[in-house]
Structure formats: structure tokens, C-alpha cells
N, C-alpha and C positions, 0 to 999 in steps of 0.2 A: 237420546243425546243428553249428556250431562249439562245441567244448567250452571251458570257461573253466578255464585253469590257475590253481590256487589253492593256497596253503599256509597253515598255521595257525602263529601265533606265540603261544606261551604255553599254560599250563594253570592254571586258577584253582581255589582250594580250595572256594569256596562258591557259585559261579555255574555257567554253562552250558557250559563248554568241552568236556567229554566229549560232551555231547549235540549240540553244533554239529558236531564232527568226525564223529560217527556219522551224523548226518543228511546231511552232505556225501557220505559213503560210500554212502548209499542211492541216490544219483543219478549213477552213473558216466556216464550218457548226457549229462549236463549239465556236471558238474565233473570235471576231471582233477586229482585230489588229489595234489599233488607230494610232500608230506611235511610235517614240522613242526619247530619249533625250541622248545626249552625255555630259559627265561631266569631270571635271578635265582637263587633257590634251589629251583626247582620239581622238580628230580630228587629232593629230599628231602621237601619239603612235600606234594607231590602223588604220591608214589610209588605209592600204592594205585590211582591212576586211570590210570596210564600204559599199561595193557594195551589201551586204546582205540586206541593208535597201532600196534599189532602189524601187521607187514606193510608198513609205510611207513617210509621213511628219515628218520632224524633229521638235520636240516640245521642250519647256523648261521644266525643272523639275517642276516649279510652275504651268505651264499649265496642266501637268499631275495630280499633286497632288490636285489642286484646282477644277478639273472637277469631279463633283459628279457622272457623268455617267460612269466614268472609275472606275470599282470596283476592279480591280486586277492589280498588277504591278510585272513584272519580274525584279529583281535587279541583274544586270550582270556586275558590275564594276570590276576592279582589286580588289583582296582580301583586300588590305589595306583600301579600301573605302567602303566595303560592308555594314558594320554596320551603317555608317554615313547615307547612302541613304535608307537603310532598315528602320532605325529609322524615317526618314522623312516620308516614306510611311506609317509606323505604326501610326505615329501621325496624319496622314491624314485619317486614318480609312480604309486603303486598305487591301485587301487580298494580301499576299506576297509569291511569289516564289523567293527564294534567292539562288544565287550560293553558293556552299559550300566553306569553312566551316564558314566564317565570318571573320571580322578583328580580329587581335590578342589582344583583350582587353576584359578581363572577365567582368569588370564593365559595359562596353557598351553592351555586350551580355546579361547580366542579366537585364539591363534596357529594352532592346528590348523585351525580353521574358515577362517581367512584363506588358509592353504596350500591347502586343498581348493577354495576358490573360484578360486584362481589356476590350479590344475591342471585344473579342470573334471572331475575324477574323482568317482566315486560315494562318498559317505560315508553309511553305513547303520549304524544302531545296534540293539542286541538287545533292544528293548522288545517282549517276546513278546505282550502283550495287544493290540498293534496288529494282530496277525494271527489273533486269536481271532474266528471268523466271527460269533458271536452278539454279542460286544461291539462289533465293527466295525459291525454292522447297527444296533445300538442308538444308537451315536454318530451314524451317518448319519441316522437318524430324528430324533434330537434336534436336529441342526443344520438339518434341513429344516423344522422347526417342527411335526412330526407330534405331538409331546407337548405342544404349546402353548408358553407362555413358561417356559423352564427357570429356576428361581429357586434351586435347591439341588442339589448333587451330594454324596452321601456315599460314600466309598470306603474299604473295610477290607481289609487284607491282613496277617494274622498267622499265626503258627505256634509250635510248641513247640521251642525250640532247647536244645542242651546247653551246658554251662558254657563249653567252649572256644570255641564259635561266638559266644556272647554277649560273651566277653572280647575277641574279635576286633572287635566293633562299636566298640570304643574307638579303632580306627585312624582313625575319621572323626569330624568334627564332625557332630552330629546322629545318629550311630550308625545305628539302624534306619531312620530317615527317609532317610538317604542310600542305604542298601543296598536297601531294598524300597519306600520311599516314592516313589522316582523313578517307578515304574510307575504309581502312583495319580495323582500330580501330572500326568503325561502325559495320563491319561484325562480328568481334570477340565478341563485346559486345552484339549484337543481339543473338548470340549463347550461351554465357556463363554468361552474365550479367556483371556488372561493377567489375573490379578487386579489390583485397584486397591491392595490392601493385604494383607500376609501377617502372621499372628501365629503364630510357632512356639512350641510348648508341649512340646517333647521333654523326657523325664525318664528316670530310672532306677528300676527296681522294687527293686533291692537284693536280689532273691530269690537265695538260695544264696550270698550274699556277693559277687555280681558287681556292680560299680558302673560300668556303662557305660550309655549312653543306649539302653536296650533297649525302650523304649516311646515310640513316636513319635506326635505329634499336631500338626496345623497347621490353622489357620483361614485360608481364602482368601476375602477380602471382595470382593464385586462391587456394582455400583450397585443391583441389584435383589435382593440376598440374599447368603447366605454358603454356602460349601461347606467340607467337612471331609475330611481324610485321616487315617487312623489305622492304625498297624501296630505289632505287638509280637512279641517273641521268647519270651514266657513264657505264651502263651495255650493252655490245654488245649483241643484241638479247633479251634484257630485256622484250620487249613487249610480245614476244611469250612465255616467261617463267612466266608470271603473273599467280599466282595460289592460290587456297584456299584448304588447307588440313584440314579435320576435323577427328580427331582420337577419336573413341569411342570404348567401350569394345566389341561391336558386329560387327562394320564395320569401315573401313577407307575409307573415301570418298574424292577424289581429283577432283577438277575442274581446268582444264588447257587446253588451256589458258582461262583466265576469259572471254576474248572476242577475237574474230578473225574477222577482217573486211572483208566483202564481197565486191568485186569491184562493183561499181554502174552499170557498163556495164553488169554484170552477172545477175542482178536481177531487174534493172530499178528503184531502189529507193536509196536515200541517207542514209548514217549512218547505214546501215544494218550490223548486227553482228551475230555470231554464237558462241556457247560455247560447250566445250567438257567435259565429265565427265567419271571418272574411279572409280569403287567401288570394294573393296575387302571385302567380307562379310563372317563371320564365321558361318558355318552351324552346325546343331546338331551333325553331324558325327565327328566334329572337324576339318574338311577340310575347306579350304578357296575357295570361288568361286568368280571369277573376271568378272565383266561386264563392257562394255564400250558403250557409246552412245553420240550423239550430240543433241543439242537443235535445234528446228526449227529456221529459220532466224527471227530476231526481230530488230526493230528500236530502237536504244539506248535511245532516249529521248521521244519517243511517249507515251509509257505507263506512264512515269513520268508526262507528262503534261496532259494527259487525266485523270489521277487520281487526279491531282490538280483541274481540271475543275469540277469533281464530288464532290470534297470537297467544292469548292466554292458554288456549287448549293445546298449543304446540303444533297446530296445523299450518301455520303461516309464520314466516320470518319477517320481522319488522324491517322494511327496506331502508328506514332511517335509523342508522346505527347510533349508539350512544356517543361515539366520537363525532359523528356528523352533528348531532344535536348540540354538543358542546361548542364546536367550531361555529355553528350557526349563531349561537348565543353571543359568542365573542364578536362575530361580524356585526350583529345587530348593535351591540354596545358601541362599537366604533362608529357606526352610522349615527348613533345618538350623540356622538361627540365625547365619549368616555375614553380618554387617551390611554388609560392604564389597561384597557382590554387588549 
């Protein structure tokens, strides 16, 4: 089987760059990991994370982009730089895996999508919940009508962040909505499609004297109901309360927590997760029957990158089209309060 020669551009402070590189290393039979490039001020801002690159050569961006044998690039910079370096990789004719959701510039995102359409290369984004097996199955069931008519989706994704991280949220319009809300909006849209109307209600808690939009909330209005996404950076126990609730006329399905980390010592692998599900279904008798289950353990990034490899090889079509990614980005920007989106 042909190996995919791939390099990583960038190291981000608050997203998944170390985990992406580590997961690529887990599969040397699939990926020939050529090296990495650090950009902007990452030698300083990400100094504590750089040990993940040990044993691999540091290259320049030009060395990566000008090497025709490197067919794929993982772009993992801080969000504000993502579209800049993804566009460079697109112009160089590379397949791209890009950290979500992209820099906060709609014109730049539109240009990237147009470039990828012309090149016919793979454009793949790091929305990790797309590859959570239990979430993916729930979405499949909802779209197939198994839950009945879906009239509401509630999605929560919070955590407890330190002062420095919450101050960083000020880098974006919408703050926490842009940073984490993108995951939830993607889930709602997969289930219900794009909304008729969006009401953004992002705000700041002011806790600890930090005045950024660290509490995100948006209402997505549909013809037959409303859905909500909520995320925050000051919630005690927020990670454990992350959940997706799909309300249908036949069943209410709740996934909670979206992910629970399994300690490495317990299973011998890194980044292993498990997901819990509770469903209350309406039976013909008119009674409700409740069932609960847990997923098998899974590696958060493995299915994501293995799917990317299959797309690069031409063995799998990306179910998230370029037009979908563009409209998702527009929807996110509206949830962030950017009217011109």
C-alpha cells in the first residue's frame, strides 16, 4: 500500500496540533511523516509542546510546499493564521487537513474553497465529533427518520479555562462561539440543515476581570422549531456536562458526555475516549422506554486521519463537500455576530 508523504505546518496553543502529529506517527504504514515547519512566533508561544516533534526534521514552509513528493499537509497553526497557510498549501497543489474552523475572514475562506475546487485536491477539516462513532450513528438515525420529526437540537460544550485562555478568546468575534461553538453548529446543521434565522447571544461573564466573549449562545431557527448551541469557558464541571440532545417526535436521544477521557494507563493508548447515550423512545402502547449504553473506546483523532488518508488515495469521497464547508463557515460567522456573513 502506497504511503502518503505528509508534513505539518504549525503548532497551535489551544487546539489539536500535538495530537494530530502524534496520531500521524501512530500509523507509519499509512503516513510517511516528512517533518514539520513552525511559523509566526510558535517557537516561543508553543515551546512547551515542541517535544512532540522530536526525531523529525524542522523544515521551512517553502521546503514543504516546493517538494512535489509531499502530497499532503496538515495545517495546525493558531486559528488567526489558518487560512493564510492553508491558502499557501492550496496554491501549491497539496491535499489539506486543516484545523477547525479557519481564520475569521469570509473572503479568505471563499478564496480557499475556490482554489480547492479548481485543484480537485482533498480539503478536510478537524471537526473531531464528525468521527465520534456514537455521535455519527445518532446523526445517521436522526437523518433517516428513526427518531421521528426532529424539531429541536440542544448542544452544549463547556469547560473551565484559565485567565490567559479566556483573554485569548478576545482574538475573535464571538470568542468562545468561534473557538468551540463551531463543533456544535456543525452537529446541528448535519441533523437539521442550515437554519432560516440565527440569533447570536454571545456575552462576557466578567469573572476574574476578564472581559471577552467567554459565554457563547446562539438560537438557530427552523420552520418547525428552534435549536440552541451553548458553550462557556467558566463552567465548573463543564467538560463532563458536554452533551447533544436530539428531540424527535418518536424519541429523545441524549449523548452525554460527548467524550470522556480514558486514562492512558488503563488502556495503553493515548487520546482514548468513550461516549455515553440515553434514549427515551415512544412505543406503540404510548409508554416510553428508556435505554442507556456506552460506546466502545475510540481514539479521538485516528478515524479522522485514516479517513483523510482514504480520501487522498481516492478510495473515499469526503461527505463534507466544499460547498458545505463554506456554508458552515458562513453560519458560524453569523452565530458569532458577524452581520456581513
